[in-house]
FIKOLZA-1660 file (N, C-alpha, C; in steps of 0.1 Angstrom, whole numbers, plus 5000, padded with zeros to 4 digits):
% residues 199
   i   px   py   pz ch aa at
   1 3377 7706 8928  A  M  N
   1 3391 7707 8936  A  M CA
   1 3402 7704 8928  A  M  C
   2 3411 7713 8926  A  N  N
   2 3422 7709 8915  A  N CA
   2 3434 7700 8923  A  N  C
   3 3443 7695 8915  A  V  N
   3 3453 7687 8923  A  V CA
   3 3463 7693 8933  A  V  C
   4 3466 7706 8928  A  G  N
   4 3474 7713 8938  A  G CA
   4 3468 7715 8952  A  G  C
   5 3456 7719 8952  A  T  N
   5 3448 7720 8964  A  T CA
   5 3446 7708 8971  A  T  C
   6 3444 7697 8965  A  R  N
   6 3442 7684 8972  A  R CA
   6 3455 7679 8978  A  R  C
   7 3467 7681 8970  A  A  N
   7 3480 7678 8975  A  A CA
   7 3483 7685 8988  A  A  C
   8 3480 7698 8989  A  S  N
   8 3482 7704 9001  A  S CA
   8 3475 7703 9012  A  S  C
   9 3461 7696 9010  A  A  N
   9 3453 7694 9020  A  A CA
   9 3452 7680 9026  A  A  C
  10 3455 7670 9017  A  E  N
  10 3453 7656 9023  A  E CA
  10 3461 7647 9014  A  E  C
  11 3464 7635 9018  A  P  N
  11 3471 7625 9009  A  P CA
  11 3464 7622 8997  A  P  C
  12 3471 7619 8986  A  W  N
  12 3465 7616 8974  A  W CA
  12 3460 7602 8975  A  W  C
  13 3447 7599 8971  A  P  N
  13 3441 7586 8976  A  P CA
  13 3444 7574 8967  A  P  C
  14 3449 7577 8956  A  H  N
  14 3449 7566 8945  A  H CA
  14 3463 7559 8945  A  H  C
  15 3464 7549 8939  A  G  N
  15 3478 7542 8937  A  G CA
  15 3487 7547 8928  A  G  C
  16 3482 7557 8918  A  S  N
  16 3491 7562 8908  A  S CA
  16 3490 7578 8909  A  S  C
  17 3500 7583 8902  A  L  N
  17 3501 7598 8903  A  L CA
  17 3494 7603 8890  A  L  C
  18 3490 7618 8890  A  P  N
  18 3486 7623 8878  A  P CA
  18 3496 7623 8867  A  P  C
  19 3491 7626 8855  A  A  N
  19 3501 7626 8843  A  A CA
  19 3510 7638 8845  A  A  C
  20 3505 7649 8850  A  D  N
  20 3514 7660 8850  A  D CA
  20 3526 7658 8860  A  D  C
  21 3537 7658 8853  A  P  N
  21 3550 7655 8863  A  P CA
  21 3551 7664 8875  A  P  C
  22 3549 7677 8873  A  A  N
  22 3552 7687 8883  A  A CA
  22 3541 7684 8895  A  A  C
  23 3528 7681 8893  A  S  N
  23 3518 7678 8901  A  S CA
  23 3521 7664 8908  A  S  C
  24 3525 7656 8900  A  A  N
  24 3528 7641 8905  A  A CA
  24 3540 7641 8915  A  A  C
  25 3551 7650 8914  A  I  N
  25 3561 7650 8923  A  I CA
  25 3557 7658 8934  A  I  C
  26 3549 7669 8933  A  S  N
  26 3544 7674 8945  A  S CA
  26 3535 7666 8954  A  S  C
  27 3527 7657 8948  A  I  N
  27 3518 7648 8956  A  I CA
  27 3527 7639 8962  A  I  C
  28 3537 7632 8955  A  A  N
  28 3544 7623 8961  A  A CA
  28 3554 7627 8972  A  A  C
  29 3559 7640 8969  A  T  N
  29 3566 7646 8982  A  T CA
  29 3558 7649 8993  A  T  C
  30 3546 7653 8991  A  H  N
  30 3537 7656 9003  A  H CA
  30 3535 7643 9010  A  H  C
  31 3531 7632 9001  A  N  N
  31 3528 7619 9010  A  N CA
  31 3541 7614 9016  A  N  C
  32 3552 7617 9010  A  G  N
  32 3565 7612 9015  A  G CA
  32 3569 7618 9030  A  G  C
  33 3565 7630 9029  A  L  N
  33 3567 7639 9041  A  L CA
  33 3557 7632 9052  A  L  C
  34 3545 7627 9049  A  R  N
  34 3536 7622 9058  A  R CA
  34 3539 7606 9060  A  R  C
  35 3550 7601 9055  A  G  N
  35 3553 7588 9057  A  G CA
  35 3545 7578 9048  A  G  C
  36 3540 7584 9037  A  D  N
  36 3531 7575 9029  A  D CA
  36 3536 7576 9015  A  D  C
  37 3548 7576 9013  A  G  N
  37 3553 7578 8999  A  G CA
  37 3557 7566 8990  A  G  C
  38 3559 7555 8996  A  E  N
  38 3563 7544 8991  A  E CA
  38 3558 7539 8978  A  E  C
  39 3544 7540 8977  A  R  N
  39 3536 7535 8968  A  R CA
  39 3540 7543 8956  A  R  C
  40 3547 7554 8955  A  F  N
  40 3549 7564 8945  A  F CA
  40 3563 7561 8937  A  F  C
  41 3571 7553 8945  A  V  N
  41 3583 7552 8942  A  V CA
  41 3587 7548 8926  A  V  C
  42 3579 7539 8922  A  G  N
  42 3580 7533 8907  A  G CA
  42 3579 7544 8899  A  G  C
  43 3568 7553 8900  A  E  N
  43 3564 7563 8891  A  E CA
  43 3576 7575 8892  A  E  C
  44 3580 7577 8903  A  L  N
  44 3591 7588 8905  A  L CA
  44 3604 7582 8897  A  L  C
  45 3608 7571 8900  A  L  N
  45 3619 7563 8892  A  L CA
  45 3618 7565 8878  A  L  C
  46 3606 7564 8872  A  G  N
  46 3603 7568 8859  A  G CA
  46 3606 7581 8855  A  G  C
  47 3602 7592 8862  A  L  N
  47 3605 7605 8860  A  L CA
  47 3620 7609 8862  A  L  C
  48 3628 7600 8867  A  L  N
  48 3642 7604 8866  A  L CA
  48 3647 7603 8851  A  L  C
  49 3638 7596 8844  A  H  N
  49 3643 7595 8830  A  H CA
  49 3635 7606 8820  A  H  C
  50 3629 7616 8825  A  S  N
  50 3623 7627 8819  A  S CA
  50 3631 7634 8810  A  S  C
  51 3626 7640 8800  A  G  N
  51 3635 7648 8792  A  G CA
  51 3638 7663 8798  A  G  C
  52 3631 7666 8807  A  D  N
  52 3632 7679 8813  A  D CA
  52 3640 7678 8827  A  D  C
  53 3652 7683 8826  A  P  N
  53 3661 7684 8838  A  P CA
  53 3654 7688 8852  A  P  C
  54 3645 7697 8851  A  A  N
  54 3639 7701 8862  A  A CA
  54 3631 7691 8869  A  A  C
  55 3624 7683 8860  A  I  N
  55 3615 7671 8865  A  I CA
  55 3624 7662 8870  A  I  C
  56 3636 7658 8862  A  R  N
  56 3644 7648 8869  A  R CA
  56 3649 7652 8883  A  R  C
  57 3655 7664 8883  A  S  N
  57 3659 7669 8897  A  S CA
  57 3649 7669 8907  A  S  C
  58 3636 7672 8904  A  A  N
  58 3626 7672 8915  A  A CA
  58 3622 7659 8918  A  A  C
  59 3622 7649 8909  A  A  N
  59 3619 7634 8911  A  A CA
  59 3630 7629 8920  A  A  C
  60 3642 7633 8918  A  A  N
  60 3654 7627 8928  A  A CA
  60 3653 7632 8941  A  A  C
  61 3648 7646 8943  A  T  N
  61 3646 7651 8956  A  T CA
  61 3634 7644 8962  A  T  C
  62 3623 7642 8955  A  A  N
  62 3612 7636 8961  A  A CA
  62 3615 7621 8965  A  A  C
  63 3624 7614 8959  A  L  N
  63 3626 7601 8962  A  L CA
  63 3635 7600 8975  A  L  C
  64 3643 7612 8977  A  G  N
  64 3650 7613 8990  A  G CA
  64 3642 7615 9002  A  G  C
  65 3631 7623 8998  A  V  N
  65 3622 7626 9010  A  V CA
  65 3612 7613 9014  A  V  C
  66 3610 7605 9004  A  I  N
  66 3602 7592 9007  A  I CA
  66 3611 7584 9017  A  I  C
  67 3625 7583 9014  A  G  N
  67 3632 7575 9024  A  G CA
  67 3634 7561 9022  A  G  C
  68 3633 7554 9011  A  D  N
  68 3634 7541 9008  A  D CA
  68 3648 7538 9004  A  D  C
  69 3657 7531 9013  A  E  N
  69 3670 7529 9009  A  E CA
  69 3672 7521 8996  A  E  C
  70 3662 7512 8992  A  R  N
  70 3664 7504 8981  A  R CA
  70 3665 7513 8969  A  R  C
  71 3662 7525 8967  A  I  N
  71 3663 7533 8956  A  I CA
  71 3676 7538 8955  A  I  C
  72 3685 7537 8964  A  I  N
  72 3699 7543 8963  A  I CA
  72 3707 7539 8950  A  I  C
  73 3706 7527 8945  A  P  N
  73 3712 7523 8932  A  P CA
  73 3707 7531 8922  A  P  C
  74 3695 7534 8920  A  S  N
  74 3688 7543 8910  A  S CA
  74 3693 7557 8910  A  S  C
  75 3696 7562 8922  A  L  N
  75 3700 7574 8925  A  L CA
  75 3715 7575 8921  A  L  C
  76 3722 7564 8923  A  R  N
  76 3736 7565 8919  A  R CA
  76 3738 7566 8903  A  R  C
  77 3727 7560 8897  A  A  N
  77 3727 7561 8882  A  A CA
  77 3725 7577 8878  A  A  C
  78 3717 7582 8886  A  A  N
  78 3713 7596 8883  A  A CA
  78 3725 7605 8885  A  A  C
  79 3734 7601 8891  A  A  N
  79 3747 7609 8893  A  A CA
  79 3755 7611 8882  A  A  C
  80 3752 7602 8872  A  D  N
  80 3759 7605 8858  A  D CA
  80 3750 7613 8848  A  D  C
  81 3740 7620 8854  A  D  N
  81 3731 7629 8847  A  D CA
  81 3739 7641 8841  A  D  C
  82 3738 7644 8828  A  P  N
  82 3747 7654 8822  A  P CA
  82 3743 7669 8828  A  P  C
  83 3732 7670 8835  A  E  N
  83 3729 7682 8841  A  E CA
  83 3732 7682 8856  A  E  C
  84 3741 7693 8859  A  A  N
  84 3746 7694 8872  A  A CA
  84 3734 7694 8884  A  A  C
  85 3723 7701 8880  A  C  N
  85 3714 7702 8890  A  C CA
  85 3707 7689 8895  A  C  C
  86 3707 7681 8882  A  V  N
  86 3700 7667 8885  A  V CA
  86 3710 7658 8894  A  V  C
  87 3724 7658 8891  A  A  N
  87 3733 7651 8898  A  A CA
  87 3734 7655 8911  A  A  C
  88 3732 7669 8913  A  A  N
  88 3734 7673 8928  A  A CA
  88 3721 7669 8936  A  A  C
  89 3710 7670 8930  A  A  N
  89 3698 7666 8936  A  A CA
  89 3698 7650 8939  A  A  C
  90 3703 7642 8930  A  A  N
  90 3705 7628 8933  A  A CA
  90 3716 7625 8945  A  A  C
  91 3726 7634 8945  A  A  N
  91 3736 7630 8955  A  A CA
  91 3729 7634 8969  A  A  C
  92 3722 7646 8971  A  L  N
  92 3717 7650 8983  A  L CA
  92 3706 7640 8986  A  L  C
  93 3699 7635 8977  A  A  N
  93 3689 7622 8980  A  A CA
  93 3695 7612 8986  A  A  C
  94 3706 7608 8979  A  R  N
  94 3713 7596 8984  A  R CA
  94 3719 7598 8999  A  R  C
  95 3726 7610 9001  A  A  N
  95 3730 7614 9014  A  A CA
  95 3719 7613 9024  A  A  C
  96 3707 7619 9022  A  R  N
  96 3696 7618 9030  A  R CA
  96 3692 7602 9032  A  R  C
  97 3694 7595 9023  A  L  N
  97 3690 7580 9028  A  L CA
  97 3702 7572 9033  A  L  C
  98 3713 7578 9036  A  G  N
  98 3723 7574 9043  A  G CA
  98 3736 7568 9035  A  G  C
  99 3736 7572 9023  A  D  N
  99 3748 7568 9014  A  D CA
  99 3759 7578 9016  A  D  C
 100 3768 7573 9024  A  G  N
 100 3780 7582 9028  A  G CA
 100 3788 7586 9017  A  G  C
 101 3789 7579 9007  A  S  N
 101 3798 7582 8995  A  S CA
 101 3792 7593 8986  A  S  C
 102 3779 7596 8988  A  A  N
 102 3772 7605 8978  A  A CA
 102 3779 7618 8978  A  A  C
 103 3778 7627 8988  A  P  N
 103 3784 7639 8986  A  P CA
 103 3798 7640 8980  A  P  C
 104 3807 7633 8983  A  Q  N
 104 3820 7632 8978  A  Q CA
 104 3820 7630 8963  A  Q  C
 105 3813 7621 8959  A  E  N
 105 3812 7618 8945  A  E CA
 105 3807 7630 8938  A  E  C
 106 3795 7635 8942  A  A  N
 106 3790 7647 8937  A  A CA
 106 3800 7659 8935  A  A  C
 107 3807 7660 8946  A  C  N
 107 3817 7670 8947  A  C CA
 107 3828 7670 8935  A  C  C
 108 3833 7658 8934  A  E  N
 108 3842 7655 8923  A  E CA
 108 3837 7658 8909  A  E  C
 109 3824 7653 8907  A  R  N
 109 3819 7654 8894  A  R CA
 109 3815 7668 8890  A  R  C
 110 3810 7675 8900  A  L  N
 110 3805 7689 8898  A  L CA
 110 3818 7699 8897  A  L  C
 111 3829 7695 8904  A  S  N
 111 3842 7702 8902  A  S CA
 111 3847 7701 8887  A  S  C
 112 3845 7689 8883  A  R  N
 112 3850 7687 8868  A  R CA
 112 3843 7697 8859  A  R  C
 113 3829 7696 8862  A  Q  N
 113 3820 7702 8853  A  Q CA
 113 3822 7718 8855  A  Q  C
 114 3826 7723 8867  A  L  N
 114 3829 7737 8869  A  L CA
 114 3841 7740 8861  A  L  C
 115 3850 7732 8860  A  R  N
 115 3863 7735 8852  A  R CA
 115 3861 7732 8836  A  R  C
 116 3854 7721 8832  A  D  N
 116 3854 7718 8818  A  D CA
 116 3840 7720 8811  A  D  C
 117 3830 7724 8818  A  G  N
 117 3816 7726 8812  A  G CA
 117 3816 7738 8804  A  G  C
 118 3804 7740 8797  A  D  N
 118 3802 7752 8791  A  D CA
 118 3798 7762 8800  A  D  C
 119 3795 7775 8797  A  S  N
 119 3793 7785 8807  A  S CA
 119 3779 7782 8815  A  S  C
 120 3769 7775 8809  A  E  N
 120 3758 7773 8818  A  E CA
 120 3760 7762 8828  A  E  C
 121 3766 7752 8821  A  Q  N
 121 3770 7743 8831  A  Q CA
 121 3780 7746 8843  A  Q  C
 122 3789 7755 8839  A  R  N
 122 3797 7760 8849  A  R CA
 122 3790 7767 8861  A  R  C
 123 3779 7774 8857  A  Q  N
 123 3770 7782 8866  A  Q CA
 123 3764 7771 8873  A  Q  C
 124 3757 7761 8867  A  L  N
 124 3749 7753 8877  A  L CA
 124 3759 7744 8886  A  L  C
 125 3771 7740 8881  A  A  N
 125 3780 7734 8891  A  A CA
 125 3784 7742 8901  A  A  C
 126 3786 7754 8900  A  A  N
 126 3791 7764 8911  A  A CA
 126 3778 7765 8922  A  A  C
 127 3766 7765 8916  A  R  N
 127 3755 7767 8925  A  R CA
 127 3754 7754 8933  A  R  C
 128 3755 7742 8926  A  A  N
 128 3752 7730 8932  A  A CA
 128 3763 7728 8944  A  A  C
 129 3776 7731 8940  A  L  N
 129 3787 7729 8951  A  L CA
 129 3784 7738 8963  A  L  C
 130 3778 7749 8962  A  G  N
 130 3774 7758 8972  A  G CA
 130 3764 7752 8981  A  G  C
 131 3754 7745 8975  A  A  N
 131 3743 7739 8980  A  A CA
 131 3748 7726 8988  A  A  C
 132 3758 7719 8982  A  L  N
 132 3762 7707 8989  A  L CA
 132 3769 7709 9001  A  L  C
 133 3776 7723 9002  A  G  N
 133 3783 7726 9014  A  G CA
 133 3795 7718 9017  A  G  C
 134 3801 7712 9008  A  L  N
 134 3814 7705 9010  A  L CA
 134 3825 7713 9009  A  L  C
 135 3834 7713 9020  A  H  N
 135 3846 7719 9020  A  H CA
 135 3856 7717 9008  A  H  C
 136 3855 7705 9004  A  D  N
 136 3864 7701 8993  A  D CA
 136 3862 7708 8980  A  D  C
 137 3849 7715 8979  A  A  N
 137 3847 7724 8969  A  A CA
 137 3853 7737 8969  A  A  C
 138 3861 7740 8980  A  Y  N
 138 3866 7753 8983  A  Y CA
 138 3876 7756 8971  A  Y  C
 139 3886 7749 8968  A  G  N
 139 3896 7751 8957  A  G CA
 139 3889 7753 8944  A  G  C
 140 3881 7745 8938  A  P  N
 140 3876 7748 8926  A  P CA
 140 3867 7759 8924  A  P  C
 141 3861 7763 8935  A  L  N
 141 3853 7776 8936  A  L CA
 141 3862 7788 8936  A  L  C
 142 3873 7788 8942  A  V  N
 142 3882 7799 8942  A  V CA
 142 3888 7800 8928  A  V  C
 143 3891 7789 8922  A  D  N
 143 3895 7790 8909  A  D CA
 143 3886 7795 8899  A  D  C
 144 3873 7792 8902  A  A  N
 144 3862 7798 8894  A  A CA
 144 3860 7813 8894  A  A  C
 145 3865 7819 8904  A  L  N
 145 3865 7834 8906  A  L CA
 145 3872 7840 8895  A  L  C
 146 3880 7833 8888  A  K  N
 146 3890 7839 8876  A  K CA
 146 3882 7835 8863  A  K  C
 147 3871 7828 8863  A  D  N
 147 3864 7823 8851  A  D CA
 147 3862 7835 8842  A  D  C
 148 3862 7834 8828  A  G  N
 148 3859 7844 8819  A  G CA
 148 3846 7849 8818  A  G  C
 149 3837 7840 8824  A  E  N
 149 3821 7843 8823  A  E CA
 149 3817 7850 8836  A  E  C
 150 3812 7862 8835  A  P  N
 150 3808 7869 8848  A  P CA
 150 3799 7861 8858  A  P  C
 151 3791 7855 8852  A  D  N
 151 3779 7849 8860  A  D CA
 151 3785 7836 8866  A  D  C
 152 3794 7830 8860  A  V  N
 152 3802 7819 8868  A  V CA
 152 3810 7824 8879  A  V  C
 153 3816 7835 8877  A  R  N
 153 3823 7842 8888  A  R CA
 153 3814 7846 8901  A  R  C
 154 3801 7851 8896  A  R  N
 154 3792 7855 8906  A  R CA
 154 3788 7843 8913  A  R  C
 155 3784 7833 8906  A  D  N
 155 3778 7820 8913  A  D CA
 155 3789 7814 8922  A  D  C
 156 3802 7814 8918  A  A  N
 156 3813 7808 8926  A  A CA
 156 3814 7817 8938  A  A  C
 157 3814 7830 8937  A  A  N
 157 3815 7838 8950  A  A CA
 157 3803 7836 8960  A  A  C
 158 3791 7834 8954  A  D  N
 158 3780 7831 8963  A  D CA
 158 3781 7818 8970  A  D  C
 159 3786 7808 8962  A  A  N
 159 3788 7794 8968  A  A CA
 159 3798 7794 8978  A  A  C
 160 3809 7802 8977  A  L  N
 160 3818 7803 8987  A  L CA
 160 3814 7809 9000  A  L  C
 161 3804 7818 8999  A  G  N
 161 3797 7824 9009  A  G CA
 161 3789 7814 9017  A  G  C
 162 3784 7805 9009  A  Q  N
 162 3775 7794 9016  A  Q CA
 162 3783 7784 9022  A  Q  C
 163 3795 7781 9017  A  L  N
 163 3804 7771 9023  A  L CA
 163 3808 7776 9037  A  L  C
 164 3811 7790 9039  A  G  N
 164 3812 7795 9053  A  G CA
 164 3829 7793 9056  A  G  C
 165 3837 7789 9047  A  D  N
 165 3853 7788 9050  A  D CA
 165 3858 7801 9050  A  D  C
 166 3864 7805 9062  A  P  N
 166 3870 7818 9065  A  P CA
 166 3883 7819 9056  A  P  C
 167 3889 7809 9048  A  H  N
 167 3899 7809 9040  A  H CA
 167 3896 7819 9027  A  H  C
 168 3882 7817 9025  A  A  N
 168 3878 7824 9012  A  A CA
 168 3879 7839 9013  A  A  C
 169 3880 7845 9024  A  T  N
 169 3880 7858 9028  A  T CA
 169 3889 7866 9018  A  T  C
 170 3901 7864 9016  A  E  N
 170 3909 7872 9008  A  E CA
 170 3906 7871 8993  A  E  C
 171 3902 7858 8989  A  A  N
 171 3899 7858 8974  A  A CA
 171 3885 7865 8972  A  A  C
 172 3875 7864 8981  A  L  N
 172 3863 7873 8980  A  L CA
 172 3865 7886 8980  A  L  C
 173 3874 7892 8987  A  A  N
 173 3877 7905 8989  A  A CA
 173 3883 7912 8976  A  A  C
 174 3892 7903 8971  A  L  N
 174 3898 7906 8958  A  L CA
 174 3887 7909 8947  A  L  C
 175 3879 7898 8946  A  V  N
 175 3868 7899 8936  A  V CA
 175 3859 7910 8939  A  V  C
 176 3856 7913 8951  A  G  N
 176 3845 7923 8956  A  G CA
 176 3851 7936 8953  A  G  C
 177 3863 7939 8952  A  F  N
 177 3868 7952 8950  A  F CA
 177 3874 7953 8937  A  F  C
 178 3877 7943 8930  A  S  N
 178 3883 7946 8917  A  S CA
 178 3877 7941 8905  A  S  C
 179 3866 7932 8905  A  D  N
 179 3860 7927 8893  A  D CA
 179 3854 7937 8885  A  D  C
 180 3854 7937 8872  A  P  N
 180 3851 7947 8863  A  P CA
 180 3834 7947 8864  A  P  C
 181 3828 7939 8868  A  I  N
 181 3812 7936 8866  A  I CA
 181 3805 7939 8879  A  I  C
 182 3797 7949 8879  A  D  N
 182 3789 7953 8891  A  D CA
 182 3784 7942 8899  A  D  C
 183 3776 7933 8892  A  R  N
 183 3768 7922 8899  A  R CA
 183 3779 7912 8906  A  R  C
 184 3789 7910 8900  A  V  N
 184 3801 7901 8905  A  V CA
 184 3805 7907 8918  A  V  C
 185 3809 7919 8917  A  R  N
 185 3814 7927 8929  A  R CA
 185 3803 7926 8940  A  R  C
 186 3792 7929 8938  A  S  N
 186 3781 7928 8947  A  S CA
 186 3779 7916 8954  A  S  C
 187 3779 7905 8947  A  V  N
 187 3776 7892 8953  A  V CA
 187 3789 7888 8962  A  V  C
 188 3800 7891 8955  A  A  N
 188 3813 7886 8963  A  A CA
 188 3814 7895 8977  A  A  C
 189 3811 7908 8976  A  L  N
 189 3810 7914 8989  A  L CA
 189 3800 7909 8999  A  L  C
 190 3789 7905 8993  A  G  N
 190 3778 7900 9002  A  G CA
 190 3782 7887 9007  A  G  C
 191 3790 7878 9001  A  A  N
 191 3795 7866 9005  A  A CA
 191 3806 7867 9015  A  A  C
 192 3814 7880 9013  A  L  N
 192 3824 7883 9024  A  L CA
 192 3817 7888 9036  A  L  C
 193 3807 7895 9033  A  A  N
 193 3800 7900 9048  A  A CA
 193 3796 7888 9055  A  A  C
 194 3789 7877 9048  A  R  N
 194 3785 7866 9055  A  R CA
 194 3796 7859 9062  A  R  C
 195 3806 7857 9056  A  L  N
 195 3819 7851 9064  A  L CA
 195 3824 7859 9075  A  L  C
 196 3823 7873 9073  A  T  N
 196 3829 7880 9084  A  T CA
 196 3819 7881 9096  A  T  C
 197 3805 7880 9094  A  V  N
 197 3796 7878 9106  A  V CA
 197 3797 7865 9112  A  V  C
 198 3800 7855 9104  A  A  N
 198 3801 7841 9109  A  A CA
 198 3813 7839 9118  A  A  C
 199 3823 7846 9114  A  H  N
 199 3836 7843 9121  A  H CA
 199 3841 7856 9129  A  H  C
% end
């Protein structure tokens, strides 16, 4: 029986996780959802220092699922991660654990990255701001609709659709009908449609 099958069927019976980080996080998350994840906290905290941003992000998410408030300080440190996806995952995990300051801090940091990062960082920041669902992200995301990188404009438009703020209607319509890139126009019109249906 492989690890993935065991993780989906029953709790991991040992006190430590397998060496493969993806399997380890899957098992810890599964056990966390069953209320038996505390014994994996130490190893997940170690994975917050992985060289792979995807592993760091997944570890932060798993820690939020486990629900131990004592790990909030470690997740606060992860908010300084250079990768937007990791910082956002840490913020969401902190919010899940009851840290009320987490979403606002993440919004401020990601907004700066959306403005000042390289093109990939700006894309990630736009996606993360949409996932966080904070209305304070509205202004930075509208500004990003004028970004010189089409994929940043596309992700900013999609994030505005996720926020559900009707004030974004005019900005999305402008991009949806005038942006020179097809994929940007398509996503902007899709986001506009979501806002129209919601309101």
